[in-house]
C-alpha positions as a LaTeX table, in Angstrom:
\begin{tabular}{lrrr}
\hline
Residue & $x$ (\AA) & $y$ (\AA) & $z$ (\AA) \\
\hline
Met1 & $-25.54$ & $-18.67$ & $-28.18$ \\
Arg2 & $-25.30$ & $-16.43$ & $-25.14$ \\
Leu3 & $-22.62$ & $-17.20$ & $-22.62$ \\
Arg4 & $-23.66$ & $-17.53$ & $-19.01$ \\
Ile5 & $-23.73$ & $-14.31$ & $-17.01$ \\
Phe6 & $-20.40$ & $-13.76$ & $-15.33$ \\
Asp7 & $-20.08$ & $-12.32$ & $-11.82$ \\
Leu8 & $-17.48$ & $-9.61$ & $-12.35$ \\
Ala9 & $-17.23$ & $-8.50$ & $-8.72$ \\
Gly10 & $-13.69$ & $-7.26$ & $-8.05$ \\
Ile11 & $-12.89$ & $-7.00$ & $-11.79$ \\
Asn12 & $-12.04$ & $-3.53$ & $-13.13$ \\
Trp13 & $-11.25$ & $-4.30$ & $-16.76$ \\
Ala14 & $-12.13$ & $-7.11$ & $-19.22$ \\
Thr15 & $-10.11$ & $-7.70$ & $-22.39$ \\
Val16 & $-11.59$ & $-9.94$ & $-25.09$ \\
Gly17 & $-9.89$ & $-11.13$ & $-28.26$ \\
Gly18 & $-9.73$ & $-13.98$ & $-30.73$ \\
Glu19 & $-6.93$ & $-16.43$ & $-31.35$ \\
Cys20 & $-4.28$ & $-15.69$ & $-33.96$ \\
Gly21 & $-2.41$ & $-17.92$ & $-36.34$ \\
Val22 & $-2.95$ & $-20.72$ & $-38.80$ \\
Lys23 & $-4.85$ & $-22.96$ & $-36.36$ \\
Ser24 & $-6.96$ & $-20.18$ & $-34.80$ \\
Arg25 & $-10.61$ & $-20.94$ & $-34.19$ \\
Arg26 & $-13.53$ & $-18.71$ & $-35.19$ \\
Met27 & $-14.92$ & $-16.48$ & $-32.45$ \\
Asn28 & $-18.68$ & $-16.06$ & $-32.30$ \\
Pro29 & $-19.73$ & $-12.35$ & $-32.28$ \\
Glu30 & $-22.41$ & $-13.19$ & $-29.70$ \\
Trp31 & $-19.67$ & $-14.17$ & $-27.23$ \\
Val32 & $-18.10$ & $-10.72$ & $-27.51$ \\
Leu33 & $-21.44$ & $-8.94$ & $-27.10$ \\
Ser34 & $-22.41$ & $-11.19$ & $-24.20$ \\
Ile35 & $-19.25$ & $-10.32$ & $-22.26$ \\
Lys36 & $-19.59$ & $-6.63$ & $-23.18$ \\
Asn37 & $-23.19$ & $-6.58$ & $-21.91$ \\
Asp38 & $-22.13$ & $-8.18$ & $-18.62$ \\
Cys39 & $-19.41$ & $-5.54$ & $-18.28$ \\
Asp40 & $-21.81$ & $-2.69$ & $-19.06$ \\
His41 & $-24.40$ & $-3.94$ & $-16.54$ \\
Gln42 & $-21.80$ & $-4.44$ & $-13.80$ \\
Gly43 & $-19.77$ & $-1.25$ & $-14.33$ \\
Val44 & $-16.66$ & $-2.99$ & $-15.66$ \\
Ser45 & $-14.55$ & $-1.42$ & $-18.41$ \\
Phe46 & $-14.41$ & $-3.44$ & $-21.63$ \\
Tyr47 & $-11.80$ & $-3.66$ & $-24.38$ \\
Phe48 & $-12.19$ & $-5.75$ & $-27.54$ \\
Asn49 & $-8.68$ & $-6.42$ & $-28.79$ \\
Gln50 & $-9.24$ & $-8.25$ & $-32.08$ \\
Trp51 & $-11.18$ & $-10.89$ & $-34.00$ \\
Gly52 & $-8.01$ & $-12.88$ & $-34.51$ \\
Gly53 & $-7.39$ & $-15.22$ & $-37.41$ \\
Ile54 & $-4.46$ & $-15.50$ & $-39.78$ \\
Asn55 & $-4.47$ & $-11.77$ & $-40.62$ \\
Lys56 & $-5.53$ & $-10.20$ & $-37.33$ \\
Lys57 & $-4.92$ & $-6.62$ & $-38.50$ \\
Lys58 & $-7.27$ & $-7.12$ & $-41.45$ \\
Asn59 & $-10.00$ & $-8.50$ & $-39.18$ \\
Gly60 & $-9.71$ & $-5.59$ & $-36.73$ \\
Ser61 & $-11.85$ & $-4.94$ & $-33.66$ \\
Ile62 & $-15.10$ & $-3.65$ & $-35.16$ \\
Ile63 & $-18.39$ & $-5.19$ & $-34.05$ \\
Val64 & $-21.91$ & $-3.85$ & $-34.59$ \\
Gly65 & $-20.47$ & $-0.84$ & $-36.41$ \\
Ala66 & $-18.32$ & 0.30 & $-33.47$ \\
Asp67 & $-14.58$ & $-0.05$ & $-32.95$ \\
Leu68 & $-14.62$ & $-1.56$ & $-29.47$ \\
Gly69 & $-10.83$ & $-1.65$ & $-29.50$ \\
Cys70 & $-11.08$ & 2.00 & $-28.50$ \\
Tyr71 & $-13.85$ & 1.59 & $-25.95$ \\
Ala72 & $-12.90$ & 2.18 & $-22.37$ \\
Gly73 & $-16.37$ & 2.56 & $-20.82$ \\
Asn74 & $-16.60$ & 3.13 & $-17.09$ \\
Trp75 & $-12.86$ & 3.72 & $-16.79$ \\
Gly76 & $-12.26$ & 4.92 & $-13.28$ \\
\hline
\end{tabular}
């Protein structure tokens, strides 16, 4: 399920991350990629903080084989 395209005019940096804790909800990987694609197409830097969950360190920030927690694309 792709999210709608966001108009990121005036935005320099987008941070995305899942909820933490016992009652955290699952985050769909397509949501992360959808926001990242919008950022890439509109020249906005993107940072993926974490998947979240009960053990957020275990879940990390890797998606599609890349650690997007280290990605700072288009930083200016």
